[in-house]
C-alpha positions in Angstrom: -9.5 29.8 -28.6 -6.2 30.9 -27.2 -5.1 29.6 -23.8 -5.8 32.9 -22.0 -9.4 32.9 -23.3 -9.9 29.3 -22.4 -8.7 29.8 -18.8 -10.8 32.9 -18.4 -13.8 31.0 -19.8 -13.2 28.1 -17.4 -12.9 30.3 -14.4 -16.1 32.2 -15.4 -18.0 29.0 -15.9 -16.9 27.7 -12.5 -18.1 30.9 -10.9 -21.5 30.7 -12.8 -21.9 27.1 -11.7 -21.0 27.9 -8.1 -17.8 25.8 -8.2 -15.4 27.5 -5.8 -17.4 30.7 -6.5 -16.3 32.6 -3.4 -12.6 31.7 -3.8 -12.5 32.3 -7.6 -14.3 35.6 -7.3 -11.7 36.8 -4.7 -8.6 35.2 -6.3 -9.5 35.2 -10.0 -6.3 36.9 -11.2 -4.0 34.8 -9.1 -5.7 31.5 -10.2 -5.5 32.6 -13.8 -1.8 33.5 -13.4 -1.0 30.2 -11.8 -2.7 28.3 -14.6 -1.1 30.3 -17.3 2.4 30.8 -16.0 3.2 28.1 -13.4 1.4 25.0 -14.9 4.0 22.7 -16.5 2.3 20.0 -18.5 5.5 17.9 -18.8 6.0 18.0 -15.0 2.3 17.2 -14.4 2.5 14.2 -16.7 5.7 13.0 -15.1 4.1 13.4 -11.6 1.1 11.3 -12.8 3.4 8.7 -14.2 5.5 8.5 -11.0 2.3 8.2 -8.9 1.0 5.4 -11.1 4.4 3.7 -11.0 4.5 3.9 -7.2 1.0 2.5 -6.9 1.9 -0.3 -9.3 5.0 -1.2 -7.2 3.0 -1.2 -4.0 0.4 -3.5 -5.6 3.1 -5.8 -7.0 4.8 -6.0 -3.6 1.6 -6.9 -1.9 0.9 -9.5 -4.4 4.4 -10.9 -4.1 4.1 -11.1 -0.3 0.8 -12.9 -0.6 2.2 -15.4 -3.1 5.3 -15.9 -1.0 3.2 -16.6 2.1 1.1 -19.1 0.1 4.2 -20.9 -1.2 5.7 -21.1 2.3 2.5 -22.4 3.8 2.3 -25.1 1.1 5.9 -26.2 1.5 5.7 -26.2 5.3 2.5 -28.3 5.3 3.9 -30.8 2.8 7.2 -31.0 4.7 5.5 -31.5 8.1 3.2 -34.1 6.7 6.1 -36.0 5.2 8.0 -35.9 8.5 5.2 -37.6 10.4 5.9 -40.9 8.6 2.6 -41.1 6.9 2.6 -41.1 3.1 1.2 -38.1 1.4 -0.9 -39.1 -1.6 -0.5 -37.4 -4.9 -4.1 -36.3 -4.7 -3.5 -34.6 -1.3 -0.2 -33.1 -2.5 -1.9 -31.7 -5.7 -4.8 -30.3 -3.5 -2.3 -28.5 -1.2 -0.2 -27.2 -4.1 -3.3 -25.8 -5.8 -4.9 -24.1 -2.8 -4.9 -20.3 -3.4 -6.2 -19.2 0.0 -3.6 -18.7 2.7 -6.2 -18.8 5.5 -7.2 -22.3 4.3 -3.6 -23.4 4.2 -3.1 -22.1 7.7 -6.2 -24.0 8.9 -4.8 -27.3 7.4 -1.4 -26.6 8.9 -3.1 -26.1 12.3 -4.9 -29.5 11.8 -1.6 -31.2 11.0 0.2 -29.6 14.0 -2.8 -30.7 16.1 -2.1 -34.3 15.2 -4.1 -34.9 12.1 -2.3 -37.4 9.8 -2.0 -37.0 6.1 -4.9 -39.4 5.6 -7.1 -37.6 8.1 -6.4 -34.3 6.4 -7.2 -35.8 3.0 -10.5 -37.2 4.4 -11.5 -33.8 5.7 -10.6 -32.2 2.3 -12.6 -34.9 0.5 -15.6 -34.2 2.7 -15.5 -30.5 1.9 -15.0 -31.1 -1.9 
C-alpha cells in the first residue's frame, strides 16, 4: 500500500470509528496534505529524542539534588555530634551514613540541635531498629 492510500485509509477509518469524525469530515484534504507533505520523520524522531533527553536531564537533576541534600545532612549531623564533645560510635556513624531518607536525617539533626547527645541519639535509633 502506498503512503497516499495508507493515509486515506487511516482517515476513513477514523471517520468510521467516530474519532475526530466532525473535524476529519470537514478538513479531510487539509489533514491528508499535512500528513503527506509536511510530516518529517527525521524531525519527528529528533523531537522525540530531545524531549526524552530533556526529561532525563530533569530527572537526573532532581536525583542529584536529593542525593546532595542527603549527603549534606549526613555530614552536618556527624560534624555537629562530633563538636559536642561526645564520642560518635562507629555503629551510629554507619547508621547515619546509610540512612537514605532526608526527612529522617532532618529529624535526627533536630534532635541533636535540641540537645540530644550522640549516645541519646543512638539509643533512640536502637529502639526504632
